[in-house]
C-alpha positions in Angstrom: 0.3 0.2 -0.1 1.5 3.4 -1.1 1.3 6.3 1.8 -0.7 9.5 1.1 1.0 12.7 1.5 -2.1 14.9 1.3 -3.7 15.3 4.5 -2.6 15.3 8.6 -4.7 13.0 10.2 -6.8 14.3 13.2 -8.4 13.7 16.3 -10.4 15.3 18.8 -8.8 14.4 22.5 -11.6 16.6 24.3 -15.0 18.1 23.7 -14.0 21.2 21.4 -10.2 20.4 21.0 -9.2 19.0 17.7 -5.8 18.4 17.0 -3.0 16.9 14.6 -2.5 13.5 15.4 1.1 14.3 14.9 2.0 17.1 17.1 5.0 19.3 16.8 7.0 18.9 19.7 9.6 22.0 20.9 11.6 20.6 23.8 14.8 20.9 21.3 14.6 24.6 21.4 16.1 24.2 24.8 18.8 22.2 23.4 19.5 24.6 20.9 19.7 27.6 22.9 22.1 26.2 25.6 24.9 26.1 22.8 23.6 29.3 20.7 22.0 31.7 22.8 18.1 32.6 22.4 16.6 31.8 19.1 15.5 35.0 17.2 11.8 34.8 17.8 10.6 35.9 14.0 13.0 32.9 12.7 11.3 30.6 15.0 7.8 31.6 14.2 8.2 31.6 10.6 9.8 27.9 10.9 6.3 27.0 13.1 4.6 28.7 10.1 6.0 26.0 8.0 4.1 23.3 10.1 1.1 25.3 10.3 0.6 25.6 6.6 1.0 21.8 6.2 -1.7 20.9 8.9 0.5 20.3 11.7 -1.2 23.1 13.9 -0.7 21.7 17.3 2.5 22.5 19.3 3.5 21.0 22.6 6.0 23.3 24.7 7.0 24.1 28.6 7.7 26.9 30.5 11.3 25.5 30.6 11.9 24.6 27.0 13.7 27.7 26.4 11.7 30.6 24.4 9.4 28.0 22.9 6.3 29.8 24.3 7.8 32.8 23.1 8.1 31.7 19.7 4.4 30.5 19.6 3.5 33.9 20.7 5.4 35.6 17.9 4.0 33.5 15.8 0.3 34.4 16.8 1.6 38.4 16.5 2.4 37.8 13.0 -0.8 36.0 11.9 -2.6 38.8 13.2 -0.5 41.4 11.8 -0.3 39.8 8.5 3.2 39.6 8.2 3.2 35.8 8.1 0.2 34.2 6.0 -1.4 31.2 6.7 -4.7 29.1 5.6 -7.5 31.0 6.4 -8.8 28.4 9.0 -5.7 27.7 10.6 -4.5 28.7 13.8 -2.1 27.2 16.3 -3.2 25.0 19.2 -0.5 25.4 21.9 -0.2 22.7 24.6 2.0 24.1 27.5 3.4 22.7 30.6 3.9 24.0 34.2 6.5 22.2 36.0 7.4 24.1 39.5 9.4 23.1 42.3 7.3 21.1 44.9 6.2 23.7 47.6 3.0 25.5 48.9 0.5 25.8 45.8 -1.7 28.6 46.7 -4.4 30.2 44.6 -1.7 33.0 43.8 1.0 30.9 43.0 -1.1 28.9 40.3 -2.8 31.8 38.8 0.6 33.7 38.4 2.1 30.7 36.4 -1.0 30.5 34.2 -1.0 34.2 33.2 2.6 34.1 32.6 2.1 31.1 29.9 -1.0 33.4 28.6 1.5 36.2 28.5 4.3 34.8 26.6 1.8 32.6 24.4 0.2 36.0 23.4 -3.4 34.4 24.2 -6.3 35.1 26.7 -7.3 31.1 27.1 -4.4 28.0 26.9 -5.6 25.2 25.0 -4.2 22.9 27.0 -2.1 23.2 30.2 -0.5 20.3 31.2 1.1 19.8 34.9 4.2 18.2 36.0 5.3 17.3 39.8 8.3 15.8 40.7 7.6 14.2 44.1 4.0 13.1 44.8 5.0 12.6 48.4 4.5 16.3 48.5 0.8 16.9 48.5 0.9 20.4 46.8 0.2 18.5 43.5 -3.3 18.2 44.6 -3.9 21.5 45.7 -2.4 23.1 42.6 -4.6 20.5 40.1 -7.3 22.0 42.0 -6.5 25.6 41.2 -5.6 24.8 37.8 -9.5 23.4 37.5 -10.7 26.5 39.1 -8.8 28.5 36.4 -10.4 26.3 33.6 -13.8 27.2 35.0 -12.6 30.8 34.7 -11.9 30.6 31.2 -8.1 31.0 31.5 -7.4 27.4 30.6 -9.3 25.3 28.0 -8.6 21.8 29.4 -6.2 20.4 31.7 -3.6 17.4 31.4 -0.9 15.9 33.2 2.8 14.7 32.2 4.7 11.6 33.2 2.0 10.9 35.7 1.9 7.3 36.9 -1.3 5.2 36.6 -1.7 5.4 40.7 -1.6 9.1 40.7 -4.0 9.4 37.9 -6.5 7.3 39.8 -6.2 9.9 42.5 -7.3 12.7 40.4 -10.3 10.7 39.0 -11.2 10.0 42.6 -11.2 13.6 43.3 -13.1 14.7 40.1 -10.6 16.9 38.5 -11.2 17.3 34.9 -7.9 15.6 33.3 -8.4 14.6 29.6 -4.7 14.1 28.7 -1.5 12.3 30.4 1.7 13.0 28.1 4.1 9.8 28.6 6.8 8.3 26.9 5.7 5.6 24.0 7.8 3.9 21.9 9.1 0.3 20.3 11.6 0.5 23.1 9.4 2.0 26.0 5.7 -0.1 26.6 4.6 0.6 29.8 1.8 2.7 28.9 0.6 -0.1 26.7 -0.4 -1.9 30.2 -2.1 -0.7 33.3 -2.0 2.9 32.0 -4.0 1.8 29.0 -6.7 0.0 30.9 -7.3 2.8 33.4 -7.3 5.5 30.6 -9.9 3.4 28.3 -12.0 3.6 31.6 -11.9 7.0 32.3 -11.8 8.6 28.8 -8.2 9.8 29.1 -5.9 10.3 26.2 -2.4 9.7 26.0 0.0 12.2 24.0 3.3 10.0 23.0 6.5 11.5 23.0 9.6 9.9 22.6 8.1 7.8 19.8 11.4 7.8 17.5 13.7 7.4 20.9 15.5 10.6 20.1 15.6 9.4 16.1 17.3 6.1 17.0 14.3 4.4 15.6 15.0 5.4 12.4 16.6 4.4 8.7 19.7 6.1 9.6 20.7 3.9 12.7 20.1 0.5 10.8 23.3 -1.5 10.7 25.0 1.5 12.3 27.8 1.2 14.9 26.4 2.4 18.4 27.6 5.9 19.1 31.1 6.6 21.2 29.6 10.2 22.1 26.3 11.9 22.1 26.0 15.7 21.9 22.3 16.6 22.0 20.2 16.2 25.0 17.2 14.1 23.0 19.9 11.2 22.1 21.6 11.2 25.5 18.5 10.9 27.1 17.1 7.5 24.7 20.6 6.1 24.6 19.6 5.2 28.3 16.5 3.7 27.4 18.2 1.8 24.8 20.8 0.4 27.2 17.8 0.0 29.9 15.7 -2.1 26.7 18.8 -4.7 26.5 21.4 -2.5 24.5 22.4 -1.7 20.8 21.7 -5.4 19.6 18.1 -4.8 20.9 17.7 -1.7 18.9 19.1 -3.4 15.7 17.0 -6.4 16.0 14.1 -3.7 16.1 15.1 -1.8 13.2 15.7 -5.0 11.1 12.1 -5.9 11.9 10.8 -2.5 11.0 12.9 -2.1 7.4 11.0 -4.9 5.3 7.7 -3.2 6.3 8.9 0.0 5.7 9.7 -1.1 2.3 6.3 -2.8 1.9 4.4 0.3 2.7 7.0 2.5 0.8 7.4 4.5 4.2 10.4 5.2 6.5 11.2 2.9 9.3 10.4 6.0 11.6 6.9 6.2 9.9 6.6 2.7 10.9 7.9 3.1 14.4 5.6 6.0 14.9 2.4 4.3 13.4 2.8 1.6 16.1 2.4 3.9 18.8 -0.4 6.0 16.8 -2.3 2.4 16.8 -2.1 1.8 20.4 -5.4 1.7 22.1 -5.4 5.0 24.5 -2.7 7.2 22.2 -4.8 10.1 21.2 -1.3 11.7 19.6 2.2 11.4 18.9 4.6 14.2 19.5 7.6 14.2 17.4 10.2 16.8 18.0 11.5 19.5 15.8 14.7 21.1 15.5 13.7 24.8 14.1 15.7 26.1 11.7 18.1 23.2 11.3 16.1 19.7 10.5 12.3 19.1 9.8 10.2 15.8 8.9 6.9 17.2 7.8 6.8 15.6 4.4 7.7 12.4 6.0 5.3 12.7 8.7 2.6 13.3 6.1 2.8 9.7 5.2 1.7 8.5 8.3 -2.0 9.2 7.5 -1.8 7.0 4.4 -1.4 3.3 5.6 -2.1 1.0 8.7 0.3 -1.7 10.2 -1.8 -4.9 9.6 -1.9 -8.4 11.5 1.4 -9.6 10.1 3.3 -6.3 10.5 2.6 -6.5 14.1 3.2 -10.3 14.3 6.6 -9.2 13.0 7.2 -6.4 15.2 6.2 -8.6 18.3 8.7 -11.4 17.8 11.6 -8.7 17.9 10.1 -7.0 21.0 10.1 -10.3 22.6 14.0 -9.9 22.6 13.8 -6.7 24.4 13.7 -5.6 28.2 10.9 -4.2 29.9 11.6 -0.7 30.9 11.3 -0.8 34.9 8.3 0.8 36.8 5.2 2.8 35.5 5.1 6.0 33.3 7.1 8.7 34.9 9.2 6.6 37.1 12.3 7.4 35.2 12.1 11.1 36.5 11.6 9.8 40.4 13.6 6.6 41.0 16.4 4.6 39.6 17.1 3.7 36.6 16.7 7.7 35.9 16.4 7.4 32.2 16.7 11.4 31.5 19.1 13.4 29.5 20.9 14.6 32.8 20.9 11.1 34.0 20.7 10.6 37.8 18.1 12.8 39.3 18.7 12.2 42.8 20.7 15.2 43.6 17.9 17.0 42.3 15.3 15.1 44.5 17.1 15.2 47.5 17.4 19.0 47.2 13.6 19.5 47.3 12.8 20.4 51.4 10.9 17.7 53.3 7.4 18.0 53.5 7.1 18.1 57.5 9.5 19.8 60.2 11.2 17.2 62.6 11.3 18.5 66.2 12.8 17.1 69.1 11.0 15.4 71.8 11.6 17.1 74.9 13.8 15.5 77.8 14.3 12.4 75.1 17.7 12.7 73.7 17.7 11.0 70.2 14.2 10.9 69.6 12.4 13.3 66.7 8.8 14.0 65.8 6.7 15.2 63.2 3.4 16.5 62.7 1.1 16.3 59.5 -1.2 19.2 60.6 -4.0 17.1 61.5 -6.5 18.9 63.9 -6.5 15.4 66.0 -2.7 14.9 66.3 -2.5 17.4 69.4 -5.8 16.8 70.4 -5.2 13.0 70.9 -1.7 13.7 72.1 0.2 11.4 69.2 2.6 12.3 66.5 2.3 11.4 62.8 5.7 9.8 63.1 8.6 9.3 65.3 12.2 8.2 65.1 14.0 6.6 67.9 17.5 6.1 66.9 17.4 4.2 63.7 13.9 3.2 64.0 11.0 5.5 62.6 7.8 4.7 63.3 4.7 5.9 61.2 1.0 6.0 63.2 -1.9 4.9 61.6 -2.4 6.8 58.5 -5.4 8.0 56.7 -6.1 9.8 53.3 -6.4 12.9 55.0 -5.2 16.5 53.4 -4.3 19.0 55.1 -6.2 19.5 58.4 -9.4 17.1 57.3 -10.2 16.8 53.8 -10.5 13.1 52.7 -8.9 11.9 49.7 -10.6 9.2 47.1 -13.9 9.0 49.2 -15.2 5.6 47.9 -12.2 4.7 46.0 -10.0 2.1 48.6 -7.1 2.1 45.6 -6.6 6.0 45.4 -7.0 6.3 49.6 -4.0 4.0 49.4 -1.9 6.1 47.2 -2.4 8.9 49.0 -1.5 7.1 52.0 1.6 6.0 51.1 2.7 9.3 49.6 2.1 10.4 52.9 4.0 7.8 55.0 7.0 8.3 52.3 6.7 12.1 53.0 6.9 11.2 56.9 9.7 8.7 56.7 12.0 11.2 54.5 11.1 14.2 57.1 12.8 11.8 59.6 15.8 11.0 57.6 14.7 7.8 56.0 13.2 6.3 52.7 10.5 4.0 51.6 13.7 1.8 51.0 14.1 1.4 54.8 10.3 0.3 55.6 10.8 -3.2 57.3 7.1 -3.3 58.1 3.8 -2.3 57.0 0.0 -3.0 58.6 -3.0 -2.2 56.6 -6.6 -2.0 58.0 -9.4 -2.5 56.0 -13.2 -1.5 56.6 -14.1 -4.3 53.8 -11.6 -7.1 53.1 -13.3 -7.7 49.8 -11.5 -4.4 48.7 -7.8 -6.6 49.4 -6.9 -6.4 45.8 -6.8 -3.1 44.5 -5.2 -1.9 47.7 -2.5 -4.7 47.6 -1.7 -4.0 44.4 -1.2 -0.2 45.0 0.8 -1.5 48.0 3.3 -3.7 45.4 3.6 -0.7 43.3 5.6 1.1 46.1 7.1 -2.0 47.6 7.4 -4.7 45.1 11.6 -4.7 45.5 11.6 -3.5 49.0 9.1 -6.2 50.5 8.8 -5.4 54.1 6.8 -7.5 56.3 3.1 -7.4 56.0 -0.4 -7.7 57.7 -3.6 -7.1 56.1 -6.6 -6.7 58.6 -10.2 -6.2 58.0 -11.6 -4.1 60.9 -15.2 -3.8 62.5 -15.0 0.1 61.7 -13.0 2.7 60.8 -13.2 6.4 62.3 -15.2 8.5 59.8 -15.9 7.2 55.9 -12.5 5.8 55.4 -11.8 2.3 53.7 -8.1 2.2 54.2 -5.5 3.0 57.0 -2.2 2.0 57.2 0.8 2.3 59.5 4.8 1.5 59.2 8.2 1.1 60.2 11.3 1.6 59.0 15.0 0.9 60.3 17.6 3.6 58.5 20.7 2.3 57.6 
């Protein structure tokens, strides 16, 4: 079958938000600018106009992608004053991201971030605002998402999305009725985590995946077929995805995949990159793929147009599956590469960054008891009932029975025991970290359930946190938990 080059495939990822299925990613603006300085915004705008004219009208960027937001804003200005021409019905659709450092997420902090993005993008309404959070043990992420939802109601934001959010924390957002329509995650032939539990959850709740990394920084292309492994890598994108290749089994695995794709590409008269991208586009929960552009250096619009002209059939998929069977699964769930080893990021190990984020709670000495510390979480009941959220005695950390209580009293995940478990374990992680330990130090957990019939979803979440740590565990059904809570968990850790 010969691929068409006439139209860019489109989809509606949320009510009223129709986009190109191939989104132009502007991450590499930051990579270009780290060596050459800021791009000329007019030059960048003209480059984007070429994508717009070709039907690729959807652009993905972030607050930290160099001057990407400013370039898109300049394109809007130049379209308005007529100095850049575009088809009459064409307008740039902007996805941006807000990636704050964990801390208090007040209404003022959130509003300032959104208004700044609007100003840079030269718009009074952001089409899709996506939120990234570094450490879920810091509960400010829920405050931020609630404020973003309010700004959506106000009209500053068209739709809400998240980035690099695992299935467990998507569950919390859904349970809290935060109107998330997309999750931007890595999906490729090398990284298939999103096709598993994430896809099942997104199907159930109408969330679409925006897939990046589909070409693994360009490694999944004709250029690298039978090529030697590079001894030195210069750009951020390839540095990042070379780590994915290593985690998936190494250069030989990449070559096996490329050799499986080559005859498929030849049969459809397309490129290897097209086949790799089409495989991602055919995954059930994927709404669109994000393919990066190096503005002013390289563009692949003609090649991307071929994506709408062919479909991988059963024989193609079987050939690909045979090659994939030789690869190693990337560990964890989507987004884990930013939060735990192996850190599969452009800069590698992010431990230093995560360790620099201040603890959620403040540890204080227990009067008259040398070597003892405690932390409080802000619950109204801690001082009333005379207990601490957690206590450290020497190398031992003991965490009180913990429920999914946000701030001074709000329940998280009402009616969803699994969502409550996610929030509880994040709170326990924050407590242990605030006393100098980590979840890897946990040696005992006890889970109290209102209904023992909910053991499996709760235990599966426990497994996501402790699958490699494997502490001693007891699970009990109790006659009644205080309030409407379905789950309460306590933990013990030994540091060192």
